[in-house]
Backbone bond lengths (Angstrom), bond angles and torsions (degrees), N, CA, C in turn:
res aa  C-N    CA-C-N  psi(-1)  N-CA   C-N-CA  omega(-1)  CA-C   N-CA-C  phi
1 X - - - 1.450 - - 1.529 108.51 -
2 X 1.272 116.94 125.79 1.463 122.61 -179.16 1.531 110.04 -87.12
3 X 1.310 114.48 149.08 1.465 120.42 175.80 1.510 107.52 -99.83
4 X 1.313 115.44 131.89 1.453 120.14 -178.00 1.528 108.91 -123.90
5 X 1.322 115.20 130.66 1.458 119.91 178.55 1.532 108.90 -80.71
6 X 1.322 115.09 125.65 1.459 119.15 179.67 1.526 112.07 -105.55
7 X 1.346 115.85 -14.91 1.465 119.77 178.50 1.518 108.49 -79.26
8 X 1.296 115.61 134.23 1.453 120.16 -179.08 1.537 109.69 -75.30
9 X 1.320 115.36 146.24 1.463 121.87 -177.06 1.528 112.66 -55.74
10 X 1.335 120.32 -43.28 1.473 118.84 178.14 1.532 113.30 -59.81
11 X 1.330 117.40 -33.18 1.463 120.65 177.58 1.526 110.57 -66.49
12 X 1.344 116.03 -42.33 1.461 119.92 177.05 1.528 110.83 -63.97
13 X 1.317 115.90 -44.09 1.472 120.14 178.63 1.525 110.87 -58.56
14 X 1.323 116.87 -43.14 1.462 120.84 179.39 1.525 110.88 -64.27
15 X 1.315 116.84 -40.24 1.469 121.50 179.39 1.530 109.96 -63.98
16 X 1.315 117.05 -47.26 1.467 120.73 179.71 1.521 111.31 -65.35
17 X 1.311 117.38 -38.88 1.465 120.54 178.20 1.522 111.11 -62.79
18 X 1.319 116.04 -39.64 1.468 120.33 177.97 1.524 111.20 -64.29
19 X 1.330 116.71 -43.51 1.465 121.16 179.56 1.530 110.16 -63.46
20 X 1.312 117.35 -42.68 1.467 121.43 179.29 1.525 110.49 -63.76
21 X 1.325 117.24 -44.05 1.470 120.80 179.77 1.527 111.29 -63.55
22 X 1.321 116.95 -41.50 1.470 120.85 178.76 1.528 110.75 -65.49
23 X 1.322 116.58 -41.22 1.460 120.73 178.80 1.525 110.68 -65.38
24 X 1.322 117.19 -44.26 1.469 121.21 176.70 1.525 110.68 -56.17
25 X 1.315 116.31 -47.12 1.463 120.55 -178.51 1.524 110.80 -61.71
26 X 1.329 117.64 -41.32 1.462 121.22 -179.77 1.531 110.96 -65.68
27 X 1.318 117.05 -43.84 1.466 120.78 -179.60 1.525 110.24 -64.79
28 X 1.322 116.85 -45.25 1.469 120.65 -179.08 1.525 110.92 -64.93
29 X 1.332 117.47 -40.86 1.471 120.94 176.98 1.526 111.12 -63.89
30 X 1.334 116.37 -41.23 1.457 120.68 179.72 1.532 110.66 -64.38
31 X 1.326 117.20 -44.49 1.458 120.41 179.23 1.532 111.25 -65.54
32 X 1.321 116.76 -38.34 1.473 119.91 177.63 1.526 110.68 -64.87
33 X 1.329 117.43 -40.63 1.464 120.54 178.21 1.529 110.37 -63.96
34 X 1.323 117.09 -41.01 1.453 120.52 177.38 1.530 110.37 -66.06
35 X 1.321 117.08 -40.48 1.464 121.17 176.83 1.520 111.82 -60.95
36 X 1.329 116.90 -42.32 1.469 120.96 177.76 1.528 111.02 -60.51
37 X 1.330 116.00 -44.72 1.462 119.93 -178.97 1.526 110.94 -64.67
38 X 1.332 116.65 -41.84 1.469 120.31 178.69 1.524 110.84 -65.11
39 X 1.317 116.99 -43.94 1.457 121.25 179.96 1.525 110.22 -63.02
40 X 1.310 116.62 -47.12 1.469 120.18 178.86 1.527 111.34 -60.09
41 X 1.327 116.10 -41.84 1.455 120.76 -179.97 1.533 110.32 -60.15
42 X 1.305 117.14 -42.51 1.466 121.48 -177.73 1.519 112.60 -74.90
43 X 1.306 117.20 -36.77 1.463 120.11 -174.87 1.521 113.65 -83.64
44 X 1.310 117.79 -26.40 1.461 120.48 -171.51 1.532 114.19 -99.05
45 X 1.302 117.36 1.85 1.465 118.89 178.62 1.524 110.21 -64.23
46 X 1.306 115.41 149.17 1.463 120.72 177.99 1.527 109.48 -66.49
47 X 1.313 116.94 143.49 1.458 120.36 -178.87 1.524 112.14 -61.75
48 X 1.315 117.83 -25.20 1.460 119.25 178.07 1.522 111.37 -70.07
49 X 1.338 117.81 -24.09 1.466 122.47 179.04 1.515 112.41 -92.48
50 X 1.299 116.76 -16.57 1.462 120.23 -172.99 1.525 108.79 -139.78
51 X 1.293 117.45 -152.92 1.465 121.95 -176.20 1.528 110.84 -80.03
52 X 1.310 116.14 158.93 1.458 121.98 179.65 1.524 110.31 -90.24
53 X 1.306 116.33 149.17 1.462 122.54 176.77 1.520 109.26 -90.79
54 X 1.298 116.87 92.44 1.459 117.99 176.70 1.528 109.59 -83.10
55 X 1.328 115.80 -55.26 1.468 119.89 179.04 1.523 111.90 -113.69
56 X 1.323 116.83 -13.14 1.460 120.77 178.67 1.514 114.56 91.82
57 X 1.340 118.19 -3.25 1.464 119.91 -175.78 1.524 113.26 -65.97
58 X 1.321 117.86 -42.03 1.461 119.57 -177.95 1.528 110.76 -66.00
59 X 1.300 117.38 -50.46 1.471 120.14 -179.80 1.538 110.60 -63.55
60 X 1.310 117.82 -36.15 1.466 121.30 179.27 1.523 112.41 -69.70
61 X 1.335 117.24 -22.42 1.463 121.00 -176.78 1.522 112.82 -84.62
62 X 1.330 117.78 -1.36 1.464 121.41 -177.62 1.525 109.94 -87.94
63 X 1.331 114.85 129.54 1.463 121.57 178.81 1.519 109.66 -174.42
64 X 1.324 116.77 -164.08 1.460 119.62 -177.88 1.525 110.75 -152.84
65 X 1.333 113.32 163.21 1.464 121.87 173.10 1.523 107.86 -135.41
66 X 1.319 115.75 138.91 1.456 122.45 173.45 1.523 106.23 -113.57
67 X 1.334 115.62 130.77 1.460 119.44 -176.99 1.520 110.41 -136.73
68 X 1.314 114.05 157.60 1.463 121.61 171.38 1.523 106.61 -129.10
69 X 1.310 115.06 123.81 1.466 121.71 -179.32 1.526 112.31 51.94
70 X 1.327 115.66 38.81 1.460 121.01 176.56 1.519 115.19 82.68
71 X 1.316 117.99 -1.62 1.462 122.24 179.56 1.529 108.93 -102.09
72 X 1.318 116.90 123.01 1.457 120.79 -177.66 1.523 110.15 -69.23
73 X 1.324 114.45 128.33 1.459 121.61 177.78 1.521 111.29 -105.49
74 X 1.334 116.89 -27.25 1.458 121.76 179.55 1.522 108.17 -150.54
75 X 1.309 115.53 127.60 1.458 122.24 176.85 1.515 107.08 -124.26
76 X 1.327 116.66 124.85 1.459 119.42 -177.64 1.518 110.68 -67.79
77 X 1.303 114.48 162.34 1.450 119.11 170.49 1.514 107.94 -77.77
78 X 1.281 117.82 135.90 1.463 121.86 176.75 1.520 105.82 -100.79
79 X 1.340 114.43 84.11 1.462 122.09 -174.36 1.522 110.21 -63.94
80 X 1.320 115.77 129.18 1.459 121.50 -179.07 1.523 109.79 -77.87
81 X 1.332 115.27 127.92 1.460 123.47 176.88 1.523 107.15 -110.81
82 X 1.316 116.67 133.70 1.465 122.45 -176.74 1.523 109.80 52.42
83 X 1.333 118.18 -121.00 1.476 121.17 178.60 1.521 110.65 -108.35
84 X 1.326 118.24 35.17 1.453 122.50 -173.02 1.510 115.99 -86.02
85 X 1.323 117.82 39.75 1.470 120.98 179.36 1.525 111.42 -61.14
86 X 1.331 116.07 -41.34 1.461 120.84 179.77 1.529 110.38 -62.36
87 X 1.317 117.28 -43.41 1.457 121.41 178.97 1.520 112.32 -62.47
88 X 1.326 117.06 -42.08 1.465 120.81 179.24 1.522 110.64 -62.69
89 X 1.323 116.55 -42.83 1.470 120.28 178.70 1.519 111.66 -64.79
90 X 1.343 116.78 -42.54 1.464 120.10 179.63 1.519 111.41 -67.58
91 X 1.323 117.58 -38.04 1.457 120.46 177.40 1.516 112.00 -62.88
92 X 1.312 115.87 -44.94 1.473 120.58 179.31 1.527 110.75 -63.17
93 X 1.325 116.89 -43.04 1.467 120.69 179.73 1.529 110.93 -64.37
94 X 1.331 116.92 -41.56 1.460 121.25 -179.32 1.529 110.76 -66.57
95 X 1.321 117.51 -44.27 1.474 121.01 179.06 1.525 110.39 -62.58
96 X 1.316 116.63 -41.00 1.465 121.16 178.87 1.525 111.03 -63.66
97 X 1.325 115.88 -43.44 1.469 120.71 179.38 1.526 111.11 -63.41
98 X 1.321 116.90 -46.94 1.465 120.22 -179.60 1.517 111.92 -63.25
99 X 1.310 116.98 -45.67 1.466 120.59 -178.87 1.522 111.11 -60.46
100 X 1.314 116.67 -38.04 1.464 120.55 179.54 1.516 113.95 -71.37
101 X 1.322 116.84 -16.52 1.466 120.03 -177.49 1.524 113.11 -82.00
102 X 1.315 118.06 -11.03 1.472 121.76 179.57 1.524 108.03 -94.87
103 X 1.322 116.37 99.32 1.466 119.23 -172.49 1.520 113.81 -81.79
104 X 1.323 117.93 -10.77 1.463 119.23 -177.04 1.528 110.03 -140.72
105 X 1.312 116.57 130.56 1.449 121.51 175.63 1.516 113.63 90.50
106 X 1.310 114.20 -169.31 1.461 122.19 -178.37 1.521 109.37 -95.29
107 X 1.327 116.17 150.62 1.463 119.47 174.89 1.519 110.27 -145.60
108 X 1.309 113.50 148.00 1.458 122.97 170.53 1.518 106.01 -125.84
109 X 1.307 116.94 116.60 1.455 122.35 179.19 1.519 108.55 -115.03
110 X 1.331 116.03 110.62 1.456 121.92 175.00 1.515 105.65 -99.06
111 X 1.326 116.89 125.58 1.460 120.56 -170.77 1.522 112.33 -128.53
112 X 1.317 113.50 156.66 1.459 123.67 163.50 1.521 103.17 -125.05
113 X 1.311 116.96 102.34 1.456 122.22 -170.25 1.516 115.69 -80.67
114 X 1.317 117.83 -10.76 1.461 119.75 178.69 1.525 109.32 -67.89
115 X 1.346 115.49 139.30 1.461 120.69 -175.76 1.522 112.75 -57.20
116 X 1.306 117.62 -33.70 1.456 120.50 -174.09 1.533 113.98 -89.57
117 X 1.308 118.60 9.03 1.465 121.44 -178.62 1.526 111.77 -61.27
118 X 1.319 117.26 -48.26 1.469 119.69 -178.59 1.521 110.94 -66.96
119 X 1.320 117.27 -35.03 1.462 120.96 177.88 1.534 110.36 -63.28
120 X 1.309 115.83 -46.92 1.471 120.46 -178.77 1.523 109.94 -59.85
121 X 1.326 116.26 -42.53 1.462 119.40 -178.15 1.529 111.47 -72.30
122 X 1.328 118.15 -42.46 1.464 121.37 -175.39 1.530 113.01 -78.97
123 X 1.321 117.26 -47.18 1.462 120.51 -171.86 1.530 113.68 -93.09
124 X 1.305 117.15 -32.42 1.460 119.61 -179.73 1.529 112.57 -93.87
125 X 1.345 116.05 -3.12 1.464 121.63 -177.47 1.524 112.41 53.70
126 X 1.308 116.23 37.60 1.457 121.61 176.81 1.530 108.28 -106.04
127 X 1.294 116.09 143.98 1.460 120.39 -178.56 1.523 110.20 -82.38
128 X 1.335 115.84 122.93 1.460 121.21 173.54 1.525 108.08 -110.14
129 X 1.327 117.58 -64.05 1.462 121.41 -179.50 1.527 114.17 -123.35
130 X 1.311 118.73 -9.87 1.466 120.77 -172.56 1.524 112.35 -58.41
131 X 1.325 118.48 -45.23 1.470 120.48 178.23 1.521 111.52 -59.91
132 X 1.325 116.60 -40.43 1.465 120.79 179.35 1.525 110.55 -66.53
133 X 1.326 117.02 -38.34 1.462 120.52 178.08 1.527 110.66 -63.15
134 X 1.316 116.80 -46.68 1.463 120.70 179.12 1.528 111.14 -63.60
135 X 1.320 116.36 -39.55 1.460 121.05 177.62 1.535 110.34 -61.47
136 X 1.325 116.89 -46.70 1.472 121.09 -179.34 1.529 110.99 -62.91
137 X 1.330 116.79 -41.26 1.460 120.04 178.67 1.526 111.56 -62.14
138 X 1.331 116.87 -34.70 1.463 120.73 177.92 1.525 112.33 -75.44
139 X 1.314 116.88 -39.19 1.469 121.96 -173.91 1.523 113.97 -79.81
140 X 1.320 117.58 -37.21 1.470 120.81 -171.78 1.524 114.20 -58.14
141 X 1.334 120.32 -45.88 1.472 117.94 -179.64 1.532 113.25 -57.77
142 X 1.322 117.54 -41.49 1.469 120.22 178.25 1.515 111.99 -65.68
143 X 1.319 116.29 -38.99 1.461 119.81 178.75 1.530 110.41 -65.27
144 X 1.331 116.65 -39.90 1.462 120.37 179.23 1.532 110.60 -67.34
145 X 1.338 116.23 -38.08 1.470 118.88 177.45 1.528 110.98 -62.07
146 X 1.319 116.61 -35.75 1.473 119.88 177.98 1.528 110.34 -61.61
147 X 1.332 116.99 -28.76 1.457 121.02 178.58 1.521 111.59 -94.70
148 X 1.341 116.21 6.35 1.478 122.83 -179.22 1.520 112.27 62.36
149 X 1.326 117.09 37.48 1.458 122.05 174.60 1.507 108.81 -107.58
150 X 1.313 115.19 151.24 1.468 118.91 173.29 1.530 107.42 -89.65
151 X 1.326 116.14 157.14 1.465 121.22 177.82 1.513 108.38 -114.76
152 X 1.312 115.31 70.30 1.464 120.35 -177.92 1.482 111.52 -62.90
């Protein structure tokens, strides 16, 4: 007995396109939710546990970008703290640059765009993004499993 396809190819194409679009939306929403949690974790820590807000540039430079194939799909707001306008602008520029550098696949880039972010974390032993990075590494595999993706 032979098997014969009765569904027309355009119908199959439309079905697959719908599934791909729905999957893309779910992945991008999941990455944005994870980015929000990481950003909130980094920005809302007490100053006694992390860095001090002298001018607000470092805290204002913290945010994230979610991209697919190098195209930004979601860019967080870089909320200005104190007089940290420069930090917010640098954070946004850095997140945009990083997101654009990933030419294939999905990316979540959580950034602290102020120049002294790495110094504060390395030399002052203050947490800027490290806790958020560890949190994301722990959370992402479970989130991907919920979408039935492997985390190769």
